[in-house]
N, C-alpha and C positions, 0 to 999 in steps of 0.2 A: 540284445537282451542280457542283462547282467545276471550272474548266478544261474545261468542256464546249464551249467555243468554239474549240478548237484548229483552226487553219486558216481561221478566219473573218476575211477580210481587212479588213472595216470596223473591226475592233478594233485595228488597228495604224495607222490613219490618224492623223496627228499633230494636235496643237494648233497647231503652227506649224513650218515654214512651210506655208501652204496649197498645194494642188496648182497647178502652173503649166501653163497650157493655151495652145496656139497659137490656139484658137478657143473657142467656147462649150462648157461642160461638158455632156455628154448625160445624160439620165436613164437609170436601169437598164432601164426598160421600153422606151425608145427603142433602146437597144443590143440588147436581145433581139429587138426587131422587125427591126432591120437583119439580124441573124443569120438569123432564121426566113424572112425574105424573100429571102435569098441576096445581100444587098447587101455582099458581101465587100470590094469595092474601098473602100467607105465606111468599113468597119471598119479596114482597113489604114491609111487616111488618118488616122483618129482615133488609132490607136496611134502613128503617126509624129508626130502633133502633141502627144503627151504628153511634156512637157519634163523630168519628174523621176519618181522612184519613186512619189511620192504620187499623181500623176496616173495612172500605170500601175495602181496598186492600185485606184483608183476605176473604171477601165475594166474590170478583171478581176473585181471583186466581183460584178457581175450574173451572171457565169457560174459562181460558186461556189454552186450551187443544185442542188436535187433535181428540178427541172422536167424531166420526161421528154421534152418536145417539143424540147429543145435538142440531144439526142444526135445525131440524123441531120444537122442543118445544121452542127454542129461537125465531124463527120466529113467532110462535103462541103467545108467551108472548108479543112481540112487537105489534102484530096485535090487541090483546085484551086490551092492556093498552097503548093507543096512547099518553097519557100525562106522562107516567112514564119516569124518568131519569135512573132508574136501568136497565130496559129491554134493551135499546139501548147500555148502557155502558157494560153490560155483553156480548151482542152479538159482540160489537166492539173488546173486548179482545179475544173472540173466533176466529174471522176472522183474527185478527192480528197474532195470534199464527199459524193458518194454513198458512197464507201468508208468515210468516217468515220461517217456516219449508220448504216450497217450495223454497223460495229464497235461503236459506242456502244450500239446496240440489242441486239446479240447477246453482248456481253462481249468481254474482251480477246482479240484475235486474229481474231475474226470467222470467216467461212467462205471457201470458194473464191471466191464472188462478190466479197466484200470485197477479197480479195487481188488479184483481177483488176482491180478499179477502181484499187487502189494501184499495180499494175504499169503500167497505162496512164498514170497520173499521173507515175510515175517516168520512163517512156520519153519522154513529152512534155516534161517538164522538161529532160531532157538534150538533147532535140532543139532546144528553144528556146535553150538556152545555147550549143549548137554554132553557131547562127546569129547570136546576139548574146550574147557572153560577159559583158556587164556587167549582166545582168538581175537586179536585187535581188529581185524577187518570185519568181523561179525558185529562187534560193538559199534564200529563206525557206520555200518549199514543200518543198524537199529536206530542210530541218531538220524540218519537220512530219512528213514521210514517215519520216524516221529515228526520230522519237519514236514514231510509230505502230507501228514494227517493233521497238521495244525499245531504241533508242538505240545509241550507240557511234561514230557518224560525225559527229555534229553539230559537234564542235569543228573537224574538218577542213573541213567544208562552210562553217562560219563564216569560217575563215581564208581560204579561196579566195574567198568572197564579198566580204570586206572588202578583199582584194587588188584585186578588180575594181571595187568601189564603196566607197572608203575612208570616205565620209561617211554611209553607209546607216544610217538609223534602223531600218528594217524588219529587216535582218539581225541587228542587235544585239538588238532586241526579241525576235525569234523564238529567238535563242540563249539569252537570259535565261530565256525560258519553258522551254526544255529543261533548265535547271539547277534547276528547282523540285525539292524533295525527293521528291515523288511521281513524278517522272520520272527519279530516280536521281542528282540533283544535291544541292547543299547550300548553305546560306547563305554558307559560306566561299567557295565557288566563285562565287557571285553577287557578293559583295563584291570578290573578286579580279578578276573580269571588268570590273566598273565601274571599278576602278582602272587596269586595263590598257588597256581599249579604249574607255572613255567619257571619262574625265577628260583624257587626252592629246589627244583629238580636237579638230580645229580648229573644227568647227561646234557648239560647246558649247550655244548657245541652242536649237538644234533638238533636241538630245539631253536637254534638261533633265528631261523627265518620266521618263526612265529611272532617275533617282536615287530615285524613289518606289518602285521595284520591290521592295526588301527589305521595306518596310512592307506593300506589297501581299501579299507571300508570308506575312508574319506574320498578316495579316488572314485570308488563306485558311486557314491552319492553325487559327485560332480558329473560323472558320465550320465547318470539318470536325469540330471538337470540340464543336459545338453552342453556341458562345458569340458570337452575333452582336453583342451589345452591346459586348463588349471588342473585337471586330473593327473596329467603326466608327471607333474612335480611330486605328487603323492606316490604314484607308482615308483618313481625313481627312489624316493626315500624308503619305500617298502623293500625294494630290491637291494638297497644298501646293506641289508641284513643277510643277503644270500639269494641265490637264483632259484626262488620258489616258482614252480610251474605256473600257478594261477596268476601270480603277479606279472610274470613275464608275458604270458598270453594276453592278458587284458591290456597291458601297456601297448602291445602290438595293435590291438583293436582301436585304442585311442589314437595312435599314429595314423591308422588307416582312415579313421573318421575325419582326420584333418588333412588327408591327402598326402601325408608324409610317407610315401610308398616305400622308399628305400629304408627308412627307419623301421617301419612296420615289418618289412621283409627281414631285416636283421634280427628283430625279436622272434619272429616265427622260425627263422633258420636256427637260432640258438636253442629255441624250445625243441624243435624237431631233431636237432643233433643229439639230444639226450633222450627224448621221448619220441622216437620216429613213428610210432604207431598210434598216435592220438588223432582220431578222425576229425575232431573239430579244429585242431590246429592245422591239419592238412587242408581243410576247407577254407580256413582264413588265408593261408598262404596262396591257395588257388585263386581266391578273389583278388589278391594283390597282383599275382601273375596276369590275370585276365585284364585288370585295369592298366597294366603295363604293355598289353598287346602280346604277351607271351602265351599264346593259346595252347601250345603243346604241353608246356610245363604245367599250366593250369589244369588241363584235362588229366594229366598223369596224376596230380595230387587228388583231384576229385575221384578218379577211378579207384585209387588206393583207399581213400576215405570211405567210399561206398562198399568196397570189399570188406572193410573192417566193421562198418555199421550201416548195412544196406537199406534200412528203412527210416533213417533220419530225414525228416521232411525238409529241414533247412538245407542240408547238403544236396538232396535231390533237386530242390527248387533252384539252388544256385547253379548247379550244373545244367539244369534244363534251360535256365535263362541264357546261359552262355551258349548252349547249343542253338537256341532260338536266334540269338544275334548272329551266329555263324550261318544261319539258313538251314541248319540240320533239323528240320521240323519233325520228322518221324522219330528221331532219337529224343528230341525234347519232349514230345508228347508221351513217349514211353516212360520217361522219368516222372512226368507229372502224374500219369496213371498209377505208377508204382507208389508214389507218395500218397495219393488219394485212397488207394486200396487199404492202407493202414491208418490213414488220418482223414476219414471221410468228413469229420466235423471241423476241419481246419479251414477257417474262413479265407485265409490268404490264398490257399491252394484253390479253393472254389472260385475266388475272384479271378485268379490268374487263368484258370481253365475257361471261364467265361470270356475273358479278353482274348485268349488264344482262339476260341471258336469263332469269335466275331472277326478278328483281324486276319486270320490265316485260312479259315474254312468258310467264312461268310455264312455261317449257320447262325443267324441272328436270333432266332427263336430259342434255340438250345442255349445260346450264350446268355440271353436274358434270364432263362430258367436258372442257370448256374449262379448268375449274379444276384438273383433274388435270394437264393439259398445263402450266399455269402452275407447279404445284408441282414437277413434274419439273425445271423450269428454276431454281426458287428454293425448295427444300424447307424452308428455315428461316423463311419468311414466315408468321408466325402468322395474319395477316389472311386469307391465302389459304385456310388450313385452316378458318378460321371460315366463310368464304363457301361452301367445299365442304360443310362439315357442314350448313349451312343448306339448300343445294340437295338434298342426300341426305335430310335430314329431311323436307323437303316432298314428296320423291318416295317417301316411306315405304320408304326403303332403309336397312337396318340398318348399312350401312357408315358411316352418320353417326356411330355411336358411336366407332369408332376415330379418325375425323377429329376429333371433339370432344375425345377424349383427347389427341391430338397437339397440338391448339390449347391445351389447358390446360397441357400440359407446356412448350410453348414460352413461354407467358405467364409461367409460374413461373420459367423460366430467364432471361428477359429483363427481367421486371418492367416492361414498357412497355405492356401491354394495358390498355384502359379497364376499370375495376372493374365497371361495369355490364355490359359485354359478357362478361366472365368469369363473372359471376353468372348471366347468361342461359344461357351454355354449360353451367354446372353443373346448372341446372334441367333443361335439355333432356336432358343425359346421364342424369340420375337418372330422368327420365320414361321414356326409352327402355329402360333396363336394369332398372327396378323389376319386382318380381314382378307378373305380369299385364300388363306393358308389352309393346309390339310386338317388342322385341328381347331380351326376357328369356330367359336360358339357365340352367336350373337346374343 
C-alpha cells in the first residue's frame, strides 16, 4: 500500500544537514525510558538542546508509536508541565499514530475512537504552537491531520508554517505529500510549489531531495498500476537528487515485488544504516530475509519492529505468518490476537483468523463465523469466499454451495483467481449439488 507512512517522522529526516545537538543524541528506547520513569526534567532539557527541526523530529519519532504504556506518562508530563511545548507535541504524535493505525485498519474515516485520537493530536499541536510558534513538526503534523480529514486547509497551514520557519524542509515535504493526486492534488500543483517555494529558497542544498518528488509520485502511480519495473526508473531518478528516506524505502519495495531480493535488501540496508529505528523498514527487510530463508535475521528485525511499534497490524501479521510457516502456531496465534485486539474491524486479520481456525484447529464453525465477519467488511474478496466455502464444506454445512458459487462468480469477474483453486471449487460445488450429494435438492 503506497503512502501508508503518512505521519511517520523518520521518513522526513534529511540526507543533509544532519541534526544539530547541544549534546549526545539519545536512542529512542532511552527517550521512552525517561518518559516512563517520569524524568520529565531531562526530557525538557533534551528538547531545549535540539538546535533545529531535524533534531526535534528525531526526539519526537520515538513517541509516534502504538505502545500503550506511553499514554499515562505522556498525560502526566503534560499535567506537570503546563507551559511546555515538548509535552503536547510528543503526545500529539502519539495520538496521531494511534489514530492513523485505526483509520488505516478500518478504512477511510475510521470510527469514534480514531477521531478521538485525531482530536487530541489537533488540540496538542495547537497547544504546542501557542507556546512556541516556530515549531515546524507541529505544522507538519497539522498538514497530516488535514489530509486525514479530507484536506482543504493544508495550503494555509503550509503558508503559516513557512512564515514561522522559512527554511523548513519538513513543512515543504509534508505539503508536497498533500499534493499527491490520491490526496486531491495534481502534478501541476507539485511543479508549481517546487517553483514557488523551493527554487527561490536560500537553503537550496538542504532542499535538494525535494526535486525528486515528481518522479517519486510517478513511481507511486506505476506501483499502484502493478508496474514495479517501470516504477524503479522513476525511483532511480528521484534518488539522483539525494538519499531521501521515502524514495529509498519504496524503491526497495518495488524490487521486492519483482523478486529482486538482493537489490531490495541493499535499499533497506542503506535505509536502516541511517534510520535504524524505523519499524516499517525493519518489517520490509524482515520479509526479504524470510524469503531468503534467513529466519533468525527476519525474526530479529520483526522483534525490533514490534518493540518500536507493537500494535502495527501489518507487522504483527507478517511475523505471525512467518511463525505459522515455521510451525510455531502458539506464537503465531498470539500475534494474531494482539493485532485483532487493536484492529477488530480489519477484514484481512479476520479472514486470516478464520483460515487459521479451519486449518490448524479444525474448528470449522468458528472459522466460518470469522470469515463471514471478514466478508461483511470486504464482500468482493474472492479469497475470503473460498476460505468460507472450505470451512462450511468441512463442517458439512450446505451453505458451502452458495459460498462456492459466489467465489466462482467473483473469479470470473476479476480473472485473477488461480486456475487450480477455481477447478477445486468447481469439483466441490458439483460434489455438493450432484444427485445423491449431501446438498442435492431435486
